[in-house]
N, CA and C atoms as a LAMMPS dump frame, in Angstrom:
ITEM: TIMESTEP
0
ITEM: NUMBER OF ATOMS
192
ITEM: BOX BOUNDS ff ff ff
-5.0000000000000000e+02 5.0000000000000000e+02
-5.0000000000000000e+02 5.0000000000000000e+02
-5.0000000000000000e+02 5.0000000000000000e+02
ITEM: ATOMS id mol type element x y z
1 1 1 N 225.565 -168.023 274.523
2 1 2 C 224.507 -166.728 274.233
3 1 3 C 224.503 -166.224 272.921
4 2 1 N 223.944 -165.132 272.725
5 2 2 C 223.61 -164.864 271.54
6 2 3 C 224.724 -163.871 270.995
7 3 1 N 225.015 -163.992 269.724
8 3 2 C 226.344 -163.766 268.8
9 3 3 C 227.432 -164.535 268.966
10 4 1 N 227.419 -165.736 269.967
11 4 2 C 228.365 -166.459 269.923
12 4 3 C 228.405 -167.438 268.885
13 5 1 N 229.556 -167.766 268.143
14 5 2 C 229.881 -168.82 267.193
15 5 3 C 230.772 -169.816 267.715
16 6 1 N 230.466 -171.171 267.619
17 6 2 C 231.179 -172.143 268.003
18 6 3 C 232.248 -172.36 266.731
19 7 1 N 233.627 -172.765 267.038
20 7 2 C 234.111 -173.121 265.876
21 7 3 C 234.639 -174.592 266.242
22 8 1 N 235.033 -175.523 265.35
23 8 2 C 235.466 -177.103 265.72
24 8 3 C 236.677 -177.146 264.935
25 9 1 N 237.808 -177.24 265.158
26 9 2 C 238.981 -177.598 264.588
27 9 3 C 239.383 -178.883 264.496
28 10 1 N 239.684 -179.737 263.449
29 10 2 C 240.001 -181.064 263.314
30 10 3 C 241.292 -181.045 262.635
31 11 1 N 242.54 -181.552 263.313
32 11 2 C 242.666 -181.966 264.312
33 11 3 C 242.669 -180.885 265.662
34 12 1 N 242.094 -181.252 267.007
35 12 2 C 242.42 -180.102 267.735
36 12 3 C 243.682 -179.236 267.782
37 13 1 N 244.995 -179.878 267.525
38 13 2 C 245.931 -179.522 267.528
39 13 3 C 246.917 -180.207 266.471
40 14 1 N 248.137 -179.883 266.041
41 14 2 C 249.082 -180.357 265.045
42 14 3 C 250.33 -180.292 265.226
43 15 1 N 251.067 -181.442 265.594
44 15 2 C 252.547 -181.263 265.543
45 15 3 C 253.385 -181.438 264.328
46 16 1 N 254.046 -180.707 263.663
47 16 2 C 255.063 -181.438 262.401
48 16 3 C 256.411 -180.454 262.51
49 17 1 N 257.065 -181.266 261.778
50 17 2 C 258.398 -181.1 261.669
51 17 3 C 259.034 -180.084 260.765
52 18 1 N 259.835 -179.302 260.722
53 18 2 C 259.939 -178.249 259.666
54 18 3 C 260.151 -178.769 258.119
55 19 1 N 259.18 -178.008 257.586
56 19 2 C 259.303 -178.411 255.818
57 19 3 C 257.974 -179.221 255.826
58 20 1 N 257.265 -180.249 256.826
59 20 2 C 256.319 -181.052 256.521
60 20 3 C 254.81 -180.3 256.315
61 21 1 N 254.287 -181.082 255.928
62 21 2 C 252.872 -180.464 255.094
63 21 3 C 251.862 -180.897 256.126
64 22 1 N 250.848 -179.764 256.767
65 22 2 C 249.803 -180.272 257.406
66 22 3 C 248.559 -179.834 257.073
67 23 1 N 247.582 -180.206 257.326
68 23 2 C 246.365 -179.734 257.009
69 23 3 C 245.283 -179.718 258.395
70 24 1 N 244.524 -178.796 258.431
71 24 2 C 243.446 -178.217 259.224
72 24 3 C 242.407 -177.847 258.771
73 25 1 N 241.049 -178.517 259.163
74 25 2 C 239.993 -178.094 259.011
75 25 3 C 239.223 -177.304 259.92
76 26 1 N 238.314 -176.104 259.665
77 26 2 C 237.387 -175.671 260.961
78 26 3 C 236.394 -175.654 260.047
79 27 1 N 235.054 -175.906 261.142
80 27 2 C 233.875 -175.602 260.777
81 27 3 C 232.797 -175.001 261.844
82 28 1 N 232.316 -173.774 261.424
83 28 2 C 231.549 -173.304 262.471
84 28 3 C 230.026 -173.686 262.575
85 29 1 N 229.383 -173.204 263.131
86 29 2 C 228.116 -173.752 263.632
87 29 3 C 227.171 -172.732 262.929
88 30 1 N 227.543 -171.818 262.576
89 30 2 C 226.805 -170.808 261.817
90 30 3 C 227.351 -170.354 260.426
91 31 1 N 226.676 -169.908 259.805
92 31 2 C 227.235 -169.259 258.404
93 31 3 C 227.826 -167.79 258.331
94 32 1 N 229.252 -167.864 258.162
95 32 2 C 229.982 -166.664 258.984
96 32 3 C 230.432 -165.992 257.609
97 33 1 N 230.341 -166.481 256.362
98 33 2 C 230.825 -165.649 255.038
99 33 3 C 232.401 -165.946 254.933
100 34 1 N 233.084 -164.845 254.963
101 34 2 C 234.809 -165.006 254.78
102 34 3 C 235.253 -164.443 256.107
103 35 1 N 234.48 -164.292 257.17
104 35 2 C 234.845 -163.881 258.504
105 35 3 C 235.866 -164.58 258.849
106 36 1 N 236.686 -165.45 258.774
107 36 2 C 237.729 -166.445 259.138
108 36 3 C 239.229 -166.081 259.164
109 37 1 N 239.734 -166.061 260.403
110 37 2 C 241.441 -165.735 260.366
111 37 3 C 241.824 -167.017 260.908
112 38 1 N 243.171 -166.98 260.288
113 38 2 C 244.32 -168.359 260.336
114 38 3 C 245.334 -167.831 260.716
115 39 1 N 245.654 -168.329 261.892
116 39 2 C 246.841 -168.059 262.951
117 39 3 C 247.469 -169.484 263.11
118 40 1 N 248.996 -169.153 262.894
119 40 2 C 250.095 -169.946 263.535
120 40 3 C 250.465 -169.712 264.505
121 41 1 N 250.442 -170.677 265.85
122 41 2 C 250.845 -170.47 266.823
123 41 3 C 252.087 -171.59 267.306
124 42 1 N 253.429 -171.2 267.559
125 42 2 C 254.398 -172.291 267.743
126 42 3 C 254.378 -172.096 268.9
127 43 1 N 254.668 -173.194 269.736
128 43 2 C 255.084 -173.889 271.121
129 43 3 C 255.775 -172.637 271.858
130 44 1 N 255.098 -171.954 272.767
131 44 2 C 256.001 -170.841 273.75
132 44 3 C 256.269 -169.484 272.872
133 45 1 N 255.55 -169.121 271.789
134 45 2 C 255.334 -167.82 270.953
135 45 3 C 253.937 -167.41 270.862
136 46 1 N 254.137 -166.297 271.041
137 46 2 C 252.68 -165.638 270.708
138 46 3 C 251.791 -166.285 269.171
139 47 1 N 250.828 -166.051 269.097
140 47 2 C 250.06 -166.493 267.74
141 47 3 C 250.442 -165.54 266.914
142 48 1 N 250.615 -165.923 265.654
143 48 2 C 250.994 -165.044 264.451
144 48 3 C 249.948 -165.303 263.633
145 49 1 N 249.334 -164.374 262.713
146 49 2 C 247.962 -163.927 261.818
147 49 3 C 248.773 -164.179 260.763
148 50 1 N 248.149 -165.131 260.16
149 50 2 C 248.676 -165.958 258.601
150 50 3 C 247.833 -165.054 257.771
151 51 1 N 246.296 -165.773 257.995
152 51 2 C 245.471 -165.192 256.384
153 51 3 C 244.313 -164.561 257.116
154 52 1 N 243.897 -163.496 256.765
155 52 2 C 242.603 -162.633 257.502
156 52 3 C 241.614 -162.676 256.514
157 53 1 N 240.357 -162.813 257.038
158 53 2 C 239.112 -162.815 255.95
159 53 3 C 239.228 -164.035 255.227
160 54 1 N 239.34 -164.989 255.534
161 54 2 C 239.687 -166.155 254.784
162 54 3 C 240.595 -166.401 253.651
163 55 1 N 240.964 -165.269 253.014
164 55 2 C 241.973 -165.529 251.955
165 55 3 C 242.914 -164.788 251.723
166 56 1 N 243.172 -163.42 252.634
167 56 2 C 243.84 -162.176 252.572
168 56 3 C 245.05 -162.694 253.342
169 57 1 N 246.594 -163.081 252.712
170 57 2 C 247.585 -163.592 253.323
171 57 3 C 248.11 -162.615 253.461
172 58 1 N 248.871 -162.413 254.647
173 58 2 C 249.757 -161.486 255.409
174 58 3 C 250.761 -161.776 254.79
175 59 1 N 251.505 -160.056 255.066
176 59 2 C 252.927 -160.089 254.468
177 59 3 C 254.089 -160.917 254.855
178 60 1 N 254.705 -161.526 253.955
179 60 2 C 255.384 -162.638 254.425
180 60 3 C 255.115 -164.133 254.695
181 61 1 N 253.922 -164.323 254.487
182 61 2 C 253.619 -165.561 254.624
183 61 3 C 253.458 -166.1 253.002
184 62 1 N 254.449 -167.31 253.082
185 62 2 C 253.962 -167.952 251.678
186 62 3 C 253.074 -168.35 251.148
187 63 1 N 252.609 -168.618 250.022
188 63 2 C 251.584 -169.328 249.388
189 63 3 C 251.536 -170.8 249.735
190 64 1 N 250.18 -171.217 249.916
191 64 2 C 250.383 -172.755 250.358
192 64 3 C 250.114 -173.41 248.93
């Protein structure tokens, strides 16, 4: 419907050991400017906001 944006994440899910580096790529089907938020979800836990509006790292989130 109108106003919906589709986001494709590659890979769809990523597992990693502590300290391991992972890469995730997201692509939208329409131009969204800087309106992308990044969350970390650990199995069994609620999602945690890491980065808001593409570049605004949240308090306590280390640089990459």
